[in-house]
N, C-alpha and C positions, 0 to 999 in steps of 0.2 A: 326540425330534423336533427338527428344525432350528429354532433360534431365529430370530425375525424382527426386523429393525430398520427403522424408518422415519426418513428424513432429510428435513427441511423446508428446501428450497432447494438449488440446485445451483451455488452459488459454488464457488470453487476449494477452500475448506475442506470443503464438503459433498461434493464429488467425492472428495477425499482420504479423508474419513471413510468414505465408501461402500467404497472400496478396502480400507482397513484392517479394516473390519468383515466384509467378504466373505472376506478371508484368514483371519479368526478363525472362519469357519464360519457366519456369519449369512446368512440370506436377506434381501437389502437392497432396499428400494423408496425411490426418491427422488421427492418431489413438488415440482414447480417451477411457479411462476405464469407465468413467461415461456415462450416457444415454443422456447427454446434454453438450453444449459447454459453455465455460466461466470460468471454474474453480471456484475461489473464487468470481468472478463477476457474480453471479447468482441471483435468486430471490426465494422467498417463498410465497405461497398463502395459507391462512388459513381462511376459513369461512368468506369471504368478505374483509379480510385484505390482502394487499400485502406489502411485505418487500423486499428491496434490501438486499440480504443476506450477502454481504461482503463489499468491499470498498464503502465509502459514500461521499467522497470529490472529486470533479473534478477540477483539475487545468491543466494548459498547454494544453488547448483545441486544439491547433494547431497540437499536436502529433496525434490526431484522424483525424482532418480535412485533414492532409497531406496524409493519406492513400487513401482517396477518390480522391484527386487531382492527385496523382500519377497514379491512375487507369483511369484518364480522366473523372471523375464523379464530380458532384457538391455535396459537403457535405450536403447542405440544403435539397437536395432531399431524404436524408436518415436519417438525424440526426439533431435534434434541441435542443438548450440549451439556458439558460438565465443566465446573470450575477447576482450574489446575491448582494443586497443592504446591507445586514448584513451578514458578513461571519460566525459569531458565537455569541452566548450569553453565558456569564459566570456568575455563581452564587457561593456565599460563604455562609457558615453557619451564619455569622454575619449579613446577610441581604443585603450585597453588591451585586448589579447586574450591569454588565457592558456589553454594546453592542459594538462589534467590527464592526464598520461601514466600508463598502468598501471605502467610501470617506475618504481620509486620514485626511483632516482638521476636519471632523466631529468626527472621531475616536480620534484624538488628543485632541479635546475639551471635549469629553466624559471622557477620562482618567484624564484630568486636573480637571474637575468638580467633578467626583466621587472619585478620589484617591488623588487629590492634586499633581499629578505628572506633571511637566512642559510639555506642549505640544511639546516642542522642543525635549524631550527625545524620543518620538515616532518617530518623523521625523528623528532624528539622527540614531535610531536603524534600521529603514527601509532603510535609505540611506546606512548604513553599510551592510545590507543584500543584497541590489542590487549590491554593490561593490564586495562582495564575489561571487555572481552569475555571474557577468560580467567576473571576472577573472577565475573562476573555471569551469563554465558550459561547455565552449568549450573543456576543458581538461578532466574533470572527468565524464561529462554526455554525451558527443557526440563522444568520441573517446575511443578505447580500452586502458586501462592502461597497457596492456601486450604487447604493440608493441613499439619498440624503437622510431619510428618517432613521437609518442605522446609526448615524453619528449624532443625532439630536435626541434620541430616546433616553429616558432616565438611566438605563443600564450603562449606556455609553458615557454619559456624564459622570456617573459614579466611578467608572474605570479611569477617566482622565485624572482623577485626584490621586491615583495610585500608580501613575506611569513609571516612576522610578523603581517600583518594586516588582515590575512585570517582566524585567529582563530585556527590555527593548534597547538599552544603551550599552550592553555588554555582550560578549560572545558566550556561547554555551560553555566552552572550555574555561573562560575566565570565571564564570559564575561557579562552575564545579570545582575549580582549584581553590576558590575562596571558601567553598562549603566543606570540602574534604581535605584531610591531610595526607591520606595514602594515595599514591599515584594510580594504583590499580582501581580504586573506587572512582577516581576521576575518570579513568578510561571507561569503566562500566557505564557511568551515567553519560559520558560523551557519546556512547554508542547510539543513543536514542536519536541523534541527528540523522542516522542512516535510515530511520523509519520513513523519511520522505526524501531520501537521496541527497542529503546535504552534508556539509563539512562542519564538524563541531568547532573548528578553529576559526570559522567565518560566520556561521549562522547565528542569529541572535539567541540569547538565553531564554527568550520566550518559549522556545521549543522544549524547555524543561517542563512544559505542560504534559508531555507524553508519559513520563513515569506514573503520573496520577492515574492514567487509564489502566496501566498494567498492574500497579500494586494496590492503590486505594480502592479502585473499582473492581479490578480483577482481569485475569487472562483466562480464556476458555478454549475448549476444544469440542467441535461438533462430533457427536459419537459416530457419525458415518464419514467423517473427514470433512475438510474445508470445502471440497467440491459440493457437498450436500447443501451449502448455502445457495449455490447456483441452482441446484436441482429443485430444492423445495420452493424457491421463489419463482422459478420457471413454471413449476406445476401450478402454483397459485395464479400466476398471470394467465395461463391457459384456461383455468376455471373461470376467470373473470372475462373471458372472451377475447383475449389478445391473440392476434394472428402473427405468426412468424414466417419470414421468407428467408430460408437459409441458402447460402451459395449465391445470393443476389447482391452484387457489389454496386453500391450507389455511385452513379457517374456525375450527378450534379444536383444541387439544390435549385429548384425553380423559383426564381424571384421576378415578380412583376410589380413595377411602380413602388419599389422599396418594401415589398411585402413577400414573405415566403408563401408560396402556393403549393409546394409539393416537392417531389424528386423525380429524377429520371433514372431508370434502371434498364439496361439492355435496350436503350433506345426508346423505351416506353415511359410515358409520363404517368405518375401517380399523384393525384391531387389530395390536398389535406388543408384543414383550417389552421393547423400549426405544425411545425417541424422541430424535433428535438435531436440535436447532434450529440451522440455519445462517442463519437470518434475522436481521437487525439486532436486537440485544437489546431496545432501547427500543420499537421497533415491535411486536416479538413480544409484550411485556407489554401493550401497548395494544390488541392485536387477539386473537391466538390464545391468549393467557394472561390475558386481562383479568379473568377470574373467579377467578384464583388470587392468592395473597399476592404483593404487589408489593415489590420492592427499592427503596423510595422514595429512599434516599440515592443510590444509583447512577443512578436515573432523573433525578434533579435536577441531576446534574453537568453543567457546561458542555460543549458539543460541540466537536469538532475543526473545523478549517476545511473548506471545500469547494473546488470548482474551477469555473472557466469555461473551456471548451475550444472552440476553433474548429478544425474539421477542414477544412483548406484544400488544394485541389488547385492547385498552383502551376505555371504553364506556363513555367517557366524553371529551369535548373540553377544552384545556388549552390555552386561547388566549395569555398568557404571554410567551409561548414557541414558538420557531422558528424552522427552519430546523435543525440547529446544536446548541446543548446546552451542556454546560459543568458545572458540579457540583463538585467543587474542594475539595480535601482532605484538612484538616487543618494541616497535617504534611506530606508534599511531600517527604522529604528525607526518612522518615520511610516507606512510601508507596513503594518507589523504592528499599529500602533495603529488604523488604519482597519479592518483585518480583524477584530480581536478586541475593540476597545473601541467603535468607531463603527458596526460592522456595514455598512460601505460599502467601495467599491473605490477605492484611491488612484489619482490621475491619472498617477503614474509607476510602474506596477507592474513587478515582476520577471517576465520572460517566459521560459517554457520552451518550446523548439521541438524536438520529437522528429521525426526524419525517417528512417523505416525504409527508404526507397528508396535510401539511401546504402549499405545492406548487403544489401538484397533488391530488386533492380532492377525486378522486375515489380510492385512496389507502386505504381508510377506509370508513365504513358506515357513513351516515350523523350524525353529532354530536359526532363522535368518532375520535380517532387518532391511528396511528400505531407507536408504540414506539420501535425502535431499541435501546435497552438499553445495553451498553457495558462497561466493565471495563478491564483494562490491567491486565494480570495475568502471572505467569511464564509459560514457556513451560512445556510439559509433561515429568516428571522425575519419574513417578510411584507413584505420590501422591494419597491420598484418595480423588479423585475428587468428588464423590457423597457427602461426608461430607462437603468438601470445598464449593461446589456449593450451598448447602442448607444454610450454614452460610452466604455466600456472598449475596444470595437473601434476606435474612432477613436484613442484613446491608444496602443493596441498598435501599430497600423499606423504612426502617426507616429514612434514610438520605433524600430521596425524600419527605417523609411525613413532615419532619421538615422544609425543605426549601420551599416547595410548599403549606404547610398548608393543606394537604389532606390525604386521606386514599387510597393509591395506590392499595393495595391488593384487596380491594373490587371492584375496577374498572377494574381488569384484566379479560377480557372476553375469550381470547385465549392466549396460550403460546407455544412457541417452544424454545428449548435451543441449543446453539452451544458452545462446550467447546474444549480445546486443543485435546482431544482424537478424537472427531468427525471431527475437522479440519484436523487432520492427516489422518483419514480414508477416508474422502471425497476428499481431495485435494493432498494427498500424501506429505504433508509438514512435514519434519522430526521433530518429537517431538511436532508437532502442532505449531511450530514457524512460525509466519506470514511472516517474512522477511529474512529467511535464517540465516546466521551468524549475530551476533550482531555487532553494531558499537561502542562498548564501549571502544575503544582505538584509538589513532591517526593514527594507521596503518590499521584500519579496511577496508578502501577502497581498500587496496592492498591485503587483505585477502579474497577477493571474487573471485570465479572461473571466469576465462576468458570466453568470448563468443565463444571460440573454444577450442578444445583439442589440447594440445601440443604434445601428444604421438599417437593420432589416426587421421590420415588424413581424411578430409571430415566429421568430427563429430563436430557439433556446439551446442551451448547452448544459451538459452534465458529465461527470466522470473525473478521473484523476488529474486531468490536465487543466481543469478550470477551478474556480474557488468553490469550496475550500481545498480540495484536491489532496490525493495521496492516501492509500490504505482503504480497506473496506468500509470502516465507519464513515470516513470523510467522503467517499464516493457516494455512499447512501445519503449523506447529508446534502451533497450537491444536488442530488435528485429531489430531495425534500424542499430545498430552497427554490429550485426551479419550479416545482409544482405549486409552491405558494404564490408564485408570481402570475400564474395563469388564471 
């Protein structure tokens, strides 16, 4: 008889898991509390403006392509993307503007011309980033940290001999200060800590693995927008026979004699040979697994940062802006102190503006732009968010006005806001934390939940709150690791 698998949640990892299990021959049913698939990787449409609601940077494209190839399909028939010539533009209050070109020589020349930093510094930094990736990706990204053979295989033994060069014993900021002489370049490379909601002044320098993905491998843009990743994989899963139940919130994982037997929805039991949880790990244990043994150490870990996003329809074109734009704070250490120590928003925040209409013109009316305007903020701890959001909006607008020499507020035609409270309610992310537990210590990788339950047989986990966790590629890898265990 065909085995049955139930997946709780249709985030990108849940969809990927459904594809992998269907290919393995399982009959797969996905239960999603929302009325749409994708979780954070969704979209918003407002009066002629379209916004990718969540993740906005696409790296490691092979993690998506692989799912189509495993199903015997050609990725190009479902999903198209292009490599970016400029990965990001950086702006500072003193008028400095830096373009991070995808071409390494061009980027190194830009840094040397604009900042006086030797071009060799960039090459050395990205060479070190590649070194970390080559040594740790097979260990930390492609295998479960919670299995003995992960630590005894030849690749792991090879990595042990290079521990001192992998950034484990210093912070990201310490490593970048040693690597670069110019503080703006230190700040630029410190920014990569935010890719998994961490603090560069606390997180280990191992996270300097991230620039390798963006520069050495490349940053990409789906030609139909980031939401097309969800749509194309959702379409593939349907073709493979996966069934979705939208608007059906799971009430409980059914466990008998230490084994997952299915779920309960609206008082009705649905039985399966295995259950995969794509819901945030913390909220899963608080709700659908509240009667089971709790991983108390993991549940008590500090959570990652969250985000405050203003989706603005701007009735003007800014040719000096590109797809990814960063407007840096003048005091980065104080900004992170506010986020992680004080639980507040600094009055000079670093602002990220993503504008997909620069590459996909129909995302905004002619002569207009769709600004996904985001700042990093603390997770929800009961703060007065209405007051904090109003203050943050004023500070964001004033900062953008100063740097762009404009009047942003008069140009905002439409607006929608996403904050830690709505992130939690829409995606079931504990405290609105975008990446689960924070990575602000050298043991953080070991303090993520495994892709399987150690106490409940046939219960598995995937998504941003478990290992490896954070970002589209890692969410897809978490589903890959999970699938390899079944």
